[in-house]
N, C-alpha and C positions, 0 to 999 in steps of 0.2 A: 700503308700508303698506296694501296692498289684499288682500282675502281670496283666497288662492291657489285655493281650491275654486271660487269664483265665476269667476275668470279662466280656470281650466281648463275650465269648462263652456262659456265663450264661445269659447276657442281650439279646442275640440274640433269646432267647426263649420267649421273650415278645410277646404276641399276643394282638391285640386290644380287649377290652372288648365288647362283643356283648350282654351282659345281660341286664336286665330291669333296672339296677341301674340308678336312676336319681340323678342329683346334689341335695344336700340338705344342709341346714345350721343348725348348732347347736349353742345354746347359751352357752358360756363358762364363768364360774365364774371368777371374777377378781383374779389374783394371790395375795396371802397374803403377805403383807410386815410386817416387824417388825424393831425394832431399830438395829437388827443384820444385816440387809441388808444394804450394803454400799449405802450411799445417792445417789451416782452417778447412781446406778442401780435400784433405786426404781421406781415402776410403779404406775400410777393413779389407784385408787381403783374403777375401772369401769369394768363391764363385757364386752365381745365382742362376735361377731358372726364369726364363721369359716365355710366356705363352703367346701364341700367334694364331689368329684365325682370319680367314678371308671374309670380308664383309661386302665389298662392292666391286663392280667393274665400271670402267669409264671407256666404253668401246671406241668412241671417236678419237680418243687420244692413246689407245692401246696401253692403258694404265690399269693396274689392279690395286685394290686397297685392302690392307690388313689391319685389324685391331691387335695391338701389342700391349701386354701387361707384364709387369715384373715388380718385385718388392722394392720399396724405397730403402736406401741404405740408412735412413734416419727413421727412428720410431717416434713420431710426434704423438701428442696426447689424444689424437683423434684417429681411430682405426681406419676409417674410410680414406683418409689422406695418405696412408702408408702404402697404398698400391699405386704405382705409376701407370698412367694410361698414355698411350701414344698411338699414332696412325702411321702406317708404313705405306708409301706410294711407290710401287715397284713397276718399272717399265716391263711390258710383256716381252717374252722371247729373248731376254738377255742371256748370253752365253759366255761373255767375257767379264772380267772384273772392271768395274766402272768407278770413277770418282763419285762420291756420295755426300749428302748434306744432312745436317740436323737443323730444324727450323724452330725458333721460339717466337711466340705470338706477341701481339701488342697488349696493352693494359686491360682492355675489355675482355680478352680471353675467349671471345666467341668463335675463333678459328677461321674467320673469313679471310683475314690477311695471310695467316700461316698456311692454311689449306690451299688458298689461291696460289701462293708461291710454290707449294709442293706440287700441285697439279701441273703448273707451267713447266717446272724443272723436270718432272717425271715424264711429261710428254716429249721432252727433248732428250730422254734417255738417261736421266740422272736419278738413281734411287734416293728417296728423301723420307725422313722421319719427322713428324710434327709431335712435339712433346706438350703434355698438359702439365703446367706448373702446380705446385702445392696450392690447395684451397681454391682451385678452379674446377668447374664442371663436376664430374663424378667424384672428385676428391674433396668437395666441400660438404661438410657434415650438415645435417638438418639443424634447424634452430633448437629443437629439443635436445639433440645430442651435443650441441655446442653451448648449452646452458642459456639459451635465448639470444646468444650473440650471432651476428651475421659475419662470419669469419672471412677474411680476405688475405690474399698473398701479401699485400702492402696495406698498412693501416697506421693510425696515429700511435699505436703501440710499437715503439721503435725496437725494443728487444725481440718481440715476436716477429716483426718484419725482418730483422737481421737473421733470425733463425730460419725463417721461411726461405730467404734468399740462399742461405747455405744449403738447405735441403734441395732447392731447385738446381743448384750447381752440381751437387752430388748425384741427383737424378739424371742430369744432363751427362755427367761422366759415365754413368751406367748405360745410358742409351747409346752413347758413342761406342762403348765396349760391345754392346749387342750388334750394332751396325757393322763394326769392324769384323765381326765374326761371320757375316753373311757371305755366301759363296759368290754372289754377283757384285761384291763391293771390294774395291781396292783399299786395303787398310792404311795405305800410305798416302791417300789422297782424300782426306776427310775435312770437310768445311762446316763451320757453324754459321748460321744466318739468323739475324734477329733484327726486328724493327721496333723502335721506340723502347718500351720496357724490355722487349725481347733482345734488343741490342745490348743492354747492360748485362743481362744474363749470359748472352752469347759471348761477350767479351770475357766474363769471368770464367766460363767453361773453357774458352780458348786458352786462357792463361794457365788454368789448372790441369788441363788434360794433355799429356804428352802425345797422344794419338792424333790430336787435332793439328793439322798443318796450316790451316787457313781460316779466315773469318771475314764475313761481310756484315758490317755494322751500319745500320740505317737509322737515322734520326735519333742518335744517341750521343755519347760522349763521356767525359770524366771531369773530375774536380767539381762534383755536383753541388756542394754547399756554396762554394764561391760563385759558381755559374748561376745558381738560383737566387743568390743574395739580392740581386737587383731586380728580380722578377716582381711584378706588381703584387702577387700573392704573398711574397715574403714580407711586405710592409705590415701585414697584419699577423702573420704566423711567427716571425722571429721575436717580436716583443712578447708574445704569449709564452714562447719557449723560454725566454730569458726570465720570466716570472717564476718558473720552476727550476731555475738554475742551469738551464741548458743554453749557454751562450753559443755564438757562432763558432768559436774555436772549439768548444766542447763538442758541438754537433759534428764538426769536421773529424775530430778524433773518433767519435762514435761510429760515423758512417764509413770511415776509411777502409775497414775490412771488406766492404762490399762495393767500393768505388773502383771502377776499372783503372783509373789513373794510378792507383796504388800498385798495380801489376804491370805498369808500362814496360818495364824491362823484360818481363816474360812475353808480353805481346810483341815486342820487337823481333822475337824469334819466329813469328808466324807471318805468313803472307796476308796482309790486311787490305781490305777495300772498305772505304768509308764513304757513305752517301748522306748528304745533309741538305736541309732546306734553309736557304739564306735568310728567310724571314720567319723562321720557326718561332711560333708564339707559345709553344709548350715546353720544349727543351731548348734553352738558349743556344744559339749557334756557337757561342764562345766555348761551350762544353765540348763540342766536337773538335773545335780548333785546338783546344788544350790537349786532348787525347791524341790528336794527329801529330802535334809537335812532340809530345813526350814519347811517342812510339816510332820516331825517326822519319816522320813525314811520308807515310806510305801513300798509295794512290787514293785521292779523294775527289769526289764528284759533288758539285753543288747544283741544286735546282732552285730557280727563283720562285719560291713558294712558301706558304705557311706549313705548319705541321700536317694538318689534314689536307691542305691543298696539294701536298706532294703526291697525293693519289693520282693527279693528272699526269705525272711522269712515271707511272707504274711500269709500263711496258719497256720504257728506256732503262729503268732501273733493273728490270729482270734480265735484260740483255747484258748489262754490266755484271750482274750476279752470275749468270750462266757462264760467261767468259772467264770469270774469276774462279769459279768452281772447277771448270773443266780444262781451262787453258786453251780453249778452242773458240773461234768466232761463232756467233749464232748462225743457225741455218737460215736460208733465205725466207722460207715460209714460217710465219709466226702465228700462234693461235690468237 
């Protein structure tokens, strides 16, 4: 929901790192599970190693960027998908422990929105990690390796999509564990941020990960089957699903394990910020309203816009996100 031209201008300032930074690997303690973590999203109690290498500087904003890789906790059928790729945006010169954030991207997965959000927050002094979800970017196998299929995170193959969402949430939990282990990060002040598709993943990570204390959910929601039942596209899709025995009620039961509304009670324990578009033509606004009501009516901000048109409120939304992540008002000068 953020102006591509504005982010392109910021990202154009990237210069390759020419410093002596060599790739290195850190041992990351296993994320802690408890009986409060939904069984579907529990992790094996084993530590893992994460590699980190500096790739770029953003001199005008005093931000440095690192490539981060670590093994996924899930072994999918495609080897290239089993390495998690992330980018770490670290403010330069940080000597104290800071609130930090993990950002999940929109459906297209190009990183324009997530990297733009990360640059903005890191320029304000917030360490941020952007995560590549399963079957996006370098995690997508070639057509030859995928048997001629063009694999995606979400597809009409519902069981595969559910498995991919689970893997994405577990990958998110591992990146939270890595971030919490950084010396410049306050492990008690970790926020997940997501827009559109990323909002749904962020909500699930917030519900499943005890280390996450807050979430910013943009253009998302819950109760997805009911919310989309009156969407124009449903008029053609639902009858086709019914032909193969997948009624609306059956679909609700199938989708429930990855619907944020299922985990509303867990989300109530987090500090939530919700941002919606009152004329959203992709994710029905009722989806956000239902999640807002079920999670105890936390702070919610509505912009008079469509889903894509919400980009016009990008900087206002970023100020809301910054204040939610840090608990501080935004500084006077904004990028």
